[in-house]
N, C-alpha and C positions, 0 to 999 in steps of 0.2 A: 897146810901145804903151801909152799912158796909159789906164787903165780908167775913170777918173773924167771925166765931161764937163767942159768948160771952165767952164760956169756951173752952179751948184747949183740943182736944182729948188726951187721955193718950199716944198715940203713937208718940207725938211730944213734943219737948222742945222749949220754946220760950224765947227770950231775946229782950227787947225793949231798944233802945239807942237813946238819943236825942242830938241835937246840936253837931254833930261830926265834928271836924275840925282837920284833921291830914295832915301833909305834906307828899305827896307821892313821894318817890324816883323814878326817871325815871327807868323804866324796859326796858332793851334793848332786842330786838328780838333775841332769840338764833337761831342758824342754824337749818334747818329742821332735821338734824341728831340727834339733842338733843330731838326731840319730841318722845313720847312713852307713853305707858300705865303706869299710876301710880297705882299700885295694892292697892286695898282697905285695905289690911292688913297693909299697911304702915301708914294709916291715921285713919281708923276706921270709923264707921257710924257717920257722922256729927261731926267729930273731929274738935276741935277749934272753935265751934259755938260761944262761949261767947267772943272770941277774935277778931271776924270779925268786921271791921270798913270800911264803905264806905267813902272814902276821900271827904270832902266837903259837905256831906249830912247834912241837917238840922234835919232830923229824919230818923231812920231806925228801922226795926223790923225783926229779924231773927228767922226762924223756922226750926226745924228738921223734915223732912217729910219722910214717907215711900214711897211716889210716887211724883215725880216732873212733870210728864206728866199730861195731862188733864184726863187720866184714873183715877187719884186720886185727882187732884187739884180742879176739879169741886165740888166733894163731900166735900173736906176739906175747901173750901172757899178761895183757893189761886189762883184763876183766876176768870174771869167774862165772861161767855159765850156770853153776849151781845156785848162784845168787838169784837168778831170774827164772829158774825152773818152775814151770806150771803157771806162769803169769800171762803168757801171750799165746795166741794160736800158732800152730806149727807152720802154717803157710804164710806167715807175716813176711813181707818183703823187707830186706835189709838194705838201706842205702849205703853208698860208698863214695869215695873220692873226697875225703875230708882230712887232709894232712894238718898236722899241728903239734902242739905240746900237751903232754899229760903230766900232771903233778899228783903223785900219791903221797900220803903221809898221815900223821896223826897229831892230835892235840894232846897236851898233858892229861892223863887220866889214870885212875888206879885199878880199873877193872880190865879183865884180860880175856873176854869171851870171843873176840874177833881174831881169828887165826890167819887171815889173809896175809900173804907175803912171808909167813913165818914170824910175824911180829908179835903175835899174842898180846895185842894192845888194842883197847877200844878207843873210840873217838877218831876212827880212821875216816879219811875223806879222799875224794878224787876231784880234781879240777881239770877240765879239758878246754884248750884254747885253740880254736881253729885258725889257720893262717889267714883265711878270708872271713872276716868278722862282720856281722851285720850291725854291731853297736849294742847288742843286748846280752843279758846274762839270765840264765835260767838256773834256779836252785831247787833242790829236792831232798826230802827225807825218804826213807825206804818204807815199803809196806811191811806188815807183820813185824818180825824181829830179824829181818834179813840184813845183809851187809851192804856196803856202799855201792855195789855194782847192780843191785836188784832192779833198777830202773833202766838199765842200759838198752835192752831191746824195746821196751814199751815207750820210753820217753827220750832218752839221751840220743839214740841214733837219729831220730827224726829232727830234733831241735838243732843238733850239730850240723846236719845236712842243710838246715835253713840258715846257718851262719851264726847261731848263738854260741857264746861261751856257756859252759855247763859245769855245775858243781853239785856234789851229793855227799851226804854224811851217813854213817851207820847209826846215828842217833845216840851214840855213847854207850850202848850195850846191845847185845845180840843173842840170838838163840833162845831155846826153851827155858833156860835158867836165868833170863834177863832180870828176873825179880830179885835175884841175890845182890844186885847192884844197889848201893845206897844204904842208908841207916833207917830212915822213916818210911812207913808205907806211902807209896806214891813217888818216892824219890827217883826211881828209874825212869818213869814217864816224864816227870818234871825235867829230867836231864835231856830228853828228846828235844824239847822246845829250846832249851839253852843251846844245845849243839847246832841246831839249824840257824839260830840267830848268830852264833859265833862264826859259822861257816859263811853266812851271807856277808857279814862285814869283812871277813878275810878275803873272800872271793872278789868282792868289789875292788879291793886294793890290788889284788893280783892282776885283775883285768886292766886296771888303770896303768899298772907298770908295764904290762905286755903291749898295750895298744897306745899308750901315751895319752889317754883320755879316759875318764870314767865311763861306765856303761850308761847309755842314754835311757835304758829301761831295764829294770830288774823284776823278773816274774818268778813266782813260787808255784810249784805244782807237785802233785803226788797222788798216789792211790792208797786207799784204806787208811792205815796209820799215817801214811804220808799225806793224805788228804786232810786228816785232822791237823797236822802241822801247818798246812796252808791256812786253814781257818784260824788257828791260834795265832799265827804270825800276823795275819791281817787285822786281827783284833788288838794285839798287844804291841806290835812294832810296825805299824803302817808306814812309818817314816823310811823304812828300808826297802819298800816294795812299790811297784806301780800297779800291781794287780796279781791275781792268782787264778788257777784252775784246780778245783777240788774234785777228785775222782773218787766218789763214794767214801768220803772221809768218815772215820769213827766218831761217834757222838759221845762225849763225856758230859754228864750233868749229875750233880750231886743228888738232886731230887728225882732223877730218872727222866726219860728212859736212858739206860746205858746197857752194856753187855749183861750185867747181873740181873736186869729186870726181865730179860727174855730167854737167855741161854739156859737157865735152870729148867724152864718149862720144856724145852726141847729134850733135855736129859731125862726128865721125869716121864714124858708122855710118848716119845718116839718109839721105845721098845714095844709098847702095846700096839702102836699103829703098825709096826713092822710084823708083829706076830699074827695080825689078822684076828678073826674071831669077833665075838660080841663087843669087846672093848675097843676095837680099832676105830670105829666111827667117833666115839667120844674123844679118843686120843687125838684124832685129826682135828676135831673142833677145838680142842685145847691148844693145839699148835697154831691154828689160825688165829685164835684169840690172843696168843702171845705176840703175833705180828708176822708169822711166816705165811706168805700170801697163798691163797687158793690158786691152784694151777702149778705150784712149785713142787708138788709132791715127788716128782721124778728126780729132783735134786736132793731130797732128804737123805737117802742112803749114803751117798758120798759125803755129805756134810756131817752126818752122824759118825762115820768112820774116821774122817780126817780132821774136821774143824771143831765141832761144837764142844765135845768133851774137853779136848786139849785147851782150847781157847778159854773156856770157863775156868778151868783149874789154874792155869798159869797166871791169868790176870787177876783172878780172885786172890791168889797168893801174894801178888804185888800190893793190892789194896787192903786185904783182910787176912793177913797170915795167921791170925789167932783162931780163925774158924775151925781149922783142922788140927789145932794144937801142934805137937812136935812133928807131925807128918808134913812133908813138903809137897805142896801143890796137889794135895788130895789123893783119892783112890780112883784110878781110871775105871770108867764105865761101871761104877757102883750103882746098885739098885737103891731106890729110896728106902731109907730106914735100915739098910743092910750093915752100915758101919758108921761110927761116929764121924762127923765132919764130911759126909758124903755131899758132893756138890749138886747132886740131883735134889737134895733137900734145901739147898741154899735159898734163903728168904732175905733179900737185900733190905726191904723196909724194916725188918725186925732186927737188923744188926745194930750194934752200938753206934752212937753218934760219931765216934772217931773214924768209922769206915766212911761215912759220908763226908767227913772233913778231909779225908785223904783224897777222895775223888774230887772234891771242890778245889783242891790245889791245881788240878789240870783241867778244870771244867771250862766249857765254852760259854759265851754270853750272847753271841749274835751281833755284838757291836763292832762290826768290821769297819775299817777305815779306808779301804781301797776296793776297787771293783773286783768282784768275785763271780766266777761261773762255776756252778756245781752240776755235775752229772751223776746219775745213780740209776741202776737197773731195777726194773719193777720185780724181777725174780731173784733179787739178792736174798739168799737165805743164810748168810753169815751176819750181815748187818741189814736186817729187813728195812726196806725203804720207809715204811710207816712208822718205824721206831727210830729212824735216823734222819735222813735228809729232809723228809717231809717236816719233821719237828724242827730241824735247824733252820729251814726256810721261814718257818713261822717265827722263830726266835729273832731272826734278822729283821723281819717286818715289825715285830713288837718293839725292837730296839730303835726303830725309826731309821733303819739303814736300808730299807727295801730298794731304794734307787740304786744301790751299789751291787745288787745281786741279780743274776739270771740263773734260773734253776730249771734243768731239763731232766725229766723222768724218762728213761729210755726203756721202751717196751721190750720185754723179754731179755733184757740184760741181766747178767748175774755177777757175783762178786769176783770170780776168777775166769778170765777170758779163755784159758786153756780148755775149759769145759765146752766151749763152742765146737771143738774138734769132735767131741763125743755126741753132741746134740745139735748139729748144724741146722736141723729142720725145726728146732724148738727154741733156740737161743739166738741172741744177737751180741756180737762182741762190742765192748765199750770203747776199745781203742780208737776206732775211726771217729767215734763221737767225741773223745777227748781231743783229737786233732782238730775237729770242727770247732770245738769250744775254744781251743787255743787260738786259732786264727780269728775267731769272732772277738776274742779279747784283744788281739793285736789291732783289729780295726776300731774297736771301741776306744782304745787308748790313743790311737793315731789320729782319728777323725772326730771323736766325740759321738759318733753314731752308735747308739746302743743296739746290742743284738736283739733278735726277736724276743718277745715276751716269753716268760717261762711257760713251758707246756710239756705234754707227753709226746715224745718222738715215737711215732708208730713204726712198727716193724713191717716193711713192705711184704705183702702176702706172697708175691711172685718173685722175690729176690733170691738169687742163688748165693752160695757161700762166698764166691769171689766178689760179688757186689757188696755183700754185707761187710766183708773185710776192707772194702775200699771206701764206701760211702756212708755218711750219716749226716744228711742235711738237717740242721736244727730248725729250719723254717719250712720244711716240706710237710 
């Protein structure tokens, strides 16, 4: 479905540009002292629109908008609410009053899973350039296998309102069949990292052209798979960034833990737990042993229905397609031993060495080269904290990079903030904690004052839903 209406509203100007191939000069990071507000009077509303080029883009379309946040882009067709569905609480406040330029487009690619704008073309991106710029750039990849607007409510609205330029990528493949992209096992996820690197370089050049100086600070952030991208970028391309905020990023390690070392346990044992009876207690113990925290049982039915089975099957197909032979992405909700290649029977350590080699291609090391703040909820039952960020924090320490990390375990946070609407008395949304972490990173980079030492951020016993949606002090 095309997101843009057939006729442009009179309040915006549009220019479409195809087959752009410009050489991007390397933009050096200026010192923090060079950062500052670029008054709108120096540039004007949407100044330079017709001269903006995204280096390397096969196609781009630039629009002058009166509103870059979702307060305006939903109505104007410059976002897709389906991309962010289920990621944020329903009562999240949407900022407004951010005019500027939005550039949509795509880089050359051969896969066609992203149907936004009717382009049927992957490697789509969005770049937003507010008229009043604070000198910074925020880049992001998407959670799950969503498209480039997935962070618009959770991240883009807020950073744009703070004056940042913003850029996001669809990671080069989308949807439940993302694993069809590429030739070798792991290729689709390898491309995620390549696409964020590509977009960061291109966005820095676009920012420089728009504001006549390079960004004083480039920050990476994202949730889930987007958080994984932040970790990987700071490990492998620290020269492009000043720092990052990782919101419960996915952990990939060839030796484990990874998705395949705990999700099969959920598939094997949850049905017995749900059925009750004599086997239920043992099944619960096995789920706890796999990493799913005690006290999270009320979240298990939803994750069994929505996440566990599907996530295991489609990611296992990406890294180990031979497991189920000619079947693509396994048999949904199969019982152990019921069919050949049932993912409830999956035993990652017993699989051929080539499977671990495929995971190694995207594995993290902990060797970050820039400041990183990680937040993760203690009731995450898609990426259990004990099998994910707890491990990654130890990896960073063991790599000798502990001084670059601040890690906050958020009590009663879970993987998907929309679940807060269903359990406001039992959960805490992570979104306010992400914003606290982001501002703490800003202070860290601007003054050298490090945020509070890593800790568990307690959920206030007497806090109402409005307070939890607004506040998350990392030092309280």
